[in-house]
C-alpha positions as CSV (number, residue, x, y, z in Angstrom):
1,M,-37.4,-2.2,-12.8
2,A,-34.0,-3.6,-11.6
3,A,-34.0,-5.5,-8.4
4,R,-32.7,-3.6,-5.3
5,R,-29.1,-4.3,-4.5
6,V,-27.7,-3.9,-1.1
7,M,-24.0,-3.3,-0.2
8,V,-22.7,-3.2,3.3
9,V,-19.8,-0.9,4.1
10,K,-17.2,-1.1,6.8
11,S,-14.6,1.5,6.0
12,G,-13.9,4.7,7.8
13,G,-16.4,4.1,10.5
14,E,-20.1,4.9,10.6
15,A,-19.4,8.6,10.4
16,A,-18.1,8.1,6.9
17,M,-21.4,6.6,5.6
18,E,-22.9,9.9,4.6
19,E,-19.9,10.6,2.3
20,W,-20.0,7.0,1.0
21,R,-23.7,7.3,0.1
22,A,-23.1,10.7,-1.6
23,C,-20.2,9.2,-3.6
24,F,-22.2,6.2,-4.8
25,A,-25.4,8.2,-5.5
26,G,-23.7,9.8,-8.5
27,C,-22.3,6.6,-10.1
28,A,-24.5,3.7,-8.8
29,P,-27.9,5.2,-7.9
30,G,-29.5,1.7,-7.8
31,L,-27.2,0.5,-5.1
32,E,-28.4,0.8,-1.5
33,L,-25.6,1.3,1.0
34,R,-25.9,0.1,4.6
35,W,-23.6,0.5,7.5
36,W,-21.9,-2.7,8.4
37,D,-23.6,-2.9,11.8
38,D,-27.0,-1.6,10.8
39,P,-29.3,-3.8,12.9
40,A,-32.1,-3.5,10.2
41,T,-29.9,-5.3,7.7
42,R,-30.6,-9.1,7.3
43,P,-27.5,-11.1,6.2
44,E,-29.4,-12.8,3.5
45,E,-30.3,-9.6,1.7
46,V,-26.7,-8.4,1.2
47,D,-25.3,-8.6,-2.4
48,Y,-22.0,-6.8,-2.0
49,A,-19.6,-5.7,0.7
50,L,-17.0,-2.9,0.8
51,V,-14.8,-3.6,3.7
52,W,-11.3,-3.1,5.3
53,D,-11.2,-5.4,8.4
54,P,-14.4,-7.3,8.8
55,E,-14.9,-9.4,12.0
56,P,-14.2,-13.1,11.3
57,G,-17.2,-15.1,10.2
58,R,-19.4,-12.1,9.3
59,L,-19.0,-12.4,5.5
60,A,-19.5,-16.1,5.6
61,A,-22.9,-15.5,7.2
62,M,-24.2,-13.6,4.2
63,P,-25.5,-16.4,1.9
64,G,-26.3,-14.2,-1.1
65,L,-23.0,-12.3,-1.2
66,R,-21.9,-11.9,-4.8
67,A,-18.6,-10.1,-4.4
68,V,-16.4,-8.4,-1.8
69,F,-14.4,-5.2,-2.5
70,G,-11.4,-4.3,-0.4
71,S,-11.5,-0.6,0.5
72,G,-7.7,-0.3,0.3
73,A,-4.9,-1.7,-1.9
74,G,-4.3,-4.5,0.6
75,V,-6.8,-7.1,1.6
76,D,-4.8,-8.5,4.6
77,G,-7.6,-7.7,7.1
78,I,-10.1,-9.6,4.9
79,V,-8.2,-12.8,4.2
80,A,-7.1,-13.0,7.8
81,D,-10.7,-14.3,8.4
82,G,-10.3,-18.0,8.3
83,D,-14.0,-18.4,7.5
84,Y,-13.8,-16.2,4.4
85,P,-16.2,-17.7,1.8
86,R,-13.6,-18.4,-0.9
87,H,-16.3,-19.0,-3.6
88,V,-17.0,-15.2,-3.4
89,P,-14.8,-13.1,-5.6
90,L,-12.5,-10.7,-3.6
91,V,-11.6,-7.5,-5.5
92,R,-8.5,-5.5,-4.6
93,M,-8.6,-1.7,-4.8
94,S,-6.0,-1.5,-7.5
95,I,-7.1,1.5,-9.6
96,P,-5.2,4.2,-11.5
97,A,-5.9,6.7,-8.8
98,A,-4.1,4.5,-6.2
99,T,-1.1,3.8,-8.4
100,E,-0.7,7.5,-9.2
101,R,-0.9,8.4,-5.6
102,M,1.7,5.8,-4.7
103,G,4.0,7.1,-7.3
104,E,3.6,10.6,-6.0
105,F,4.3,9.5,-2.5
106,C,7.4,7.5,-3.4
107,C,8.8,10.4,-5.5
108,W,8.2,12.7,-2.5
109,A,9.9,10.2,-0.2
110,A,12.9,9.6,-2.4
111,L,13.4,13.4,-2.8
112,S,13.0,13.8,0.9
113,L,15.8,11.3,1.5
114,L,17.9,12.8,-1.3
115,K,17.5,16.4,0.1
116,E,17.7,15.5,3.8
117,A,14.2,16.7,4.5
118,R,14.1,15.3,8.0
119,R,17.2,17.2,9.0
120,M,15.7,20.4,7.7
121,A,12.4,19.8,9.5
122,I,14.2,19.3,12.8
123,A,16.1,22.5,12.3
124,Q,12.9,24.4,11.5
125,A,11.2,23.1,14.6
126,E,14.2,24.3,16.6
127,R,14.3,27.6,14.8
128,R,17.9,26.9,13.9
129,W,19.5,28.0,10.6
130,D,21.1,24.7,9.4
131,F,22.7,25.0,6.0
132,V,22.3,21.7,4.2
133,E,24.2,20.8,1.0
134,P,23.1,17.4,-0.1
135,P,25.9,15.5,-1.7
136,H,24.0,13.8,-4.5
137,R,21.6,14.5,-7.4
138,A,18.8,12.2,-8.3
139,S,20.8,10.9,-11.3
140,Q,23.5,9.7,-8.9
141,R,21.2,7.6,-6.7
142,T,19.7,4.3,-8.0
143,V,16.3,3.5,-6.6
144,G,15.6,-0.2,-6.2
145,I,11.9,-1.2,-6.1
146,M,10.9,-4.5,-4.5
147,G,7.7,-5.4,-6.3
148,L,7.0,-4.4,-9.9
149,G,3.2,-4.9,-10.0
150,N,0.9,-2.1,-11.1
151,M,2.0,0.2,-8.3
152,G,5.7,-0.6,-8.6
153,A,5.8,-0.2,-12.4
154,R,4.0,3.2,-12.2
155,T,6.3,4.3,-9.3
156,A,9.3,3.3,-11.4
157,M,8.2,5.4,-14.4
158,M,7.5,8.5,-12.2
159,L,10.9,8.2,-10.4
160,R,12.6,7.9,-13.8
161,G,10.8,11.1,-14.8
162,I,12.5,13.1,-12.1
163,G,15.9,11.7,-12.9
164,F,16.4,8.6,-10.7
165,P,17.9,5.5,-12.3
166,V,15.5,2.6,-11.3
167,I,15.9,-1.1,-11.0
168,G,13.4,-3.7,-9.8
169,W,13.2,-7.0,-8.0
170,S,10.3,-9.4,-7.9
171,R,9.5,-13.1,-7.7
172,G,9.3,-13.4,-11.5
173,R,11.0,-11.4,-14.3
174,K,9.1,-8.2,-15.2
175,S,9.2,-5.9,-18.2
176,V,9.1,-2.2,-17.4
177,P,10.6,0.2,-19.9
178,G,13.9,1.5,-18.8
179,V,13.9,-0.6,-15.6
180,E,16.4,-3.5,-15.2
181,S,14.5,-6.5,-13.7
182,Y,16.0,-8.8,-11.2
183,A,14.1,-11.9,-10.2
184,G,14.1,-14.6,-7.5
185,P,16.2,-15.2,-4.4
186,G,19.3,-15.8,-6.5
187,E,19.3,-12.2,-7.9
188,M,18.3,-10.4,-4.7
189,G,21.9,-9.8,-3.6
190,A,22.9,-8.1,-6.8
191,F,19.8,-6.0,-6.8
192,L,20.3,-4.8,-3.2
193,A,23.9,-4.0,-3.8
194,R,22.9,-1.4,-6.4
195,S,20.0,0.1,-4.4
196,D,21.0,3.4,-3.0
197,I,17.3,3.9,-2.1
198,L,15.3,0.8,-1.4
199,I,11.5,0.8,-1.8
200,C,9.4,-2.1,-0.6
201,L,6.2,-2.5,-2.6
202,L,5.8,-6.2,-2.3
203,P,2.4,-7.9,-1.6
204,A,1.8,-9.4,1.8
205,T,2.5,-13.1,1.7
206,E,4.3,-15.5,4.0
207,E,7.3,-15.3,1.8
208,T,7.6,-11.6,2.3
209,R,7.0,-11.6,6.0
210,G,10.0,-9.9,7.7
211,I,11.9,-9.5,4.4
212,I,13.1,-6.1,5.5
213,N,15.5,-7.2,8.2
214,A,19.1,-6.8,9.3
215,A,20.4,-9.2,6.7
216,T,18.6,-7.5,3.9
217,L,19.6,-4.0,5.0
218,A,23.3,-5.1,5.4
219,R,23.4,-5.9,1.6
220,L,22.5,-2.3,0.7
221,P,25.3,0.2,-0.1
222,P,26.5,2.0,3.0
223,G,24.3,5.0,3.9
224,A,21.4,3.8,1.7
225,G,17.9,5.1,2.2
226,Y,14.7,3.0,2.8
227,I,11.1,3.7,1.9
228,G,8.5,1.3,3.5
229,V,5.2,1.5,1.7
230,G,4.3,-2.2,1.2
231,R,3.0,-3.9,4.4
232,G,3.9,-3.5,8.0
233,M,4.4,-7.3,8.4
234,Q,7.3,-7.1,6.0
235,Q,9.5,-5.0,8.2
236,V,11.5,-5.9,11.3
237,L,11.3,-2.5,13.0
238,P,14.1,-3.1,15.6
239,D,16.4,-3.9,12.7
240,I,15.5,-0.7,10.9
241,V,16.0,1.4,14.0
242,S,19.4,-0.3,14.6
243,A,20.5,0.4,11.0
244,L,19.4,4.1,11.4
245,D,21.2,4.4,14.7
246,E,24.4,2.9,13.3
247,G,24.3,5.0,10.1
248,R,24.0,1.9,7.8
249,L,20.8,3.6,6.7
250,S,21.1,7.3,6.2
251,G,17.4,7.8,6.4
252,A,14.0,6.1,6.1
253,V,10.4,7.1,5.2
254,L,8.0,4.6,6.8
255,D,4.2,4.6,6.0
256,V,3.3,1.1,7.1
257,F,3.7,-0.7,10.4
258,E,2.7,-3.7,12.5
259,P,0.8,-2.9,14.6
260,E,-1.0,0.2,13.4
261,P,-1.1,2.8,14.6
262,L,2.6,2.9,15.6
263,P,2.7,3.0,19.4
264,A,3.3,6.6,20.7
265,D,6.4,5.6,22.6
266,H,8.1,4.0,19.6
267,P,11.6,5.5,18.9
268,L,10.8,6.0,15.2
269,W,8.5,8.9,16.1
270,T,11.4,11.0,17.2
271,H,14.3,9.5,15.3
272,P,16.4,12.1,13.6
273,R,16.8,10.0,10.5
274,A,13.2,8.8,10.2
275,I,10.0,10.3,8.6
276,V,6.8,8.6,9.8
277,T,3.5,8.8,8.0
278,A,0.2,7.2,8.9
279,H,-0.5,4.7,6.1
280,V,-1.5,7.4,3.7
281,A,0.8,6.6,0.7
282,S,-1.8,5.5,-1.9
283,L,-5.3,5.7,-0.5
284,P,-7.6,7.2,-3.2
285,S,-10.5,9.4,-2.3
286,R,-13.8,7.9,-1.4
287,A,-15.2,9.3,-4.7
288,E,-12.5,7.6,-6.7
289,R,-13.0,4.3,-4.9
290,A,-16.8,4.5,-5.2
291,S,-16.5,5.1,-9.0
292,A,-14.2,2.1,-9.4
293,V,-16.5,-0.2,-7.3
294,A,-19.6,1.0,-9.2
295,A,-18.0,0.3,-12.6
296,A,-16.9,-3.1,-11.5
297,I,-20.4,-4.0,-10.3
298,A,-22.0,-2.7,-13.4
299,G,-19.6,-4.8,-15.6
300,F,-20.0,-7.9,-13.4
301,E,-23.8,-7.7,-13.7
302,R,-23.4,-7.5,-17.5
303,G,-21.5,-10.7,-17.3
304,E,-18.0,-9.2,-17.5
305,P,-15.1,-10.5,-15.3
306,L,-14.3,-8.6,-12.1
307,P,-11.0,-6.7,-12.2
308,N,-8.0,-7.1,-9.8
309,L,-9.2,-10.4,-8.3
310,F,-7.3,-11.7,-5.2
311,D,-5.7,-15.1,-5.8
312,H,-5.9,-17.1,-2.6
313,A,-3.2,-19.5,-3.8
314,R,-0.7,-16.8,-4.6
315,G,-1.6,-14.6,-1.7
316,Y,-2.1,-11.4,-3.7
């Protein structure tokens, strides 16, 4: 009989544990799930952790910990712990379901900007018949994606599928079919100058902190659109609001913020050119995440390498 394995979970609150247990029961019946703050759990008996924002020092206090799984695409809330045990593999939730959902969200966001969806939503709320005739087709608006990793590459292909020309920018040169790749600081200006709709899908690193600022936005074509789905720390929100107020940005769809949730009195909530969503762009279902984690653990226990490992040196 295989030894009992214990995984602690801190994602979605204690109320989510019933669903987590049901999801794992079908794909990892030998894995015992415990709520993060279950007083009956001894730190030394924990084998795995599935977490979003663990309190500093808690993971380091689990001496038998074999791997940590981030419950979302980003692991910012995990690596913010200065005591994180770096010898323990940290697995990012980068799975096909997440990349597909991100592509869907970005297609919806780009079409919302193209078709002036925010203007139409305001008119509907006011019960006002506002005839809108958008000036451009998808084929006439180039989408520039900052970050051509798994999510960026899949998003690019989906956007191309509905007619948008797509270009990309990243730290190093990337090869994505049909997508012209710009790389490094020296090519950012040329990339931005062609981006009628800018999407930020960069990882959260010190180099990307505050990268969406007044200077960056000023290099976009006049009246460009912006889609923020990377990390909240990458955006200087006052600069985005100013660009919207002044018309330098014709519209924005924002899904990530710092802090989260976005304060109720923030001007973006009611801005006529902004669509605000609550960090929902690419989160897979719990069943999809449970299946991915169970498969990774099964492979790991067979001696296979863990997928999507976080690199502490690179920051992603």
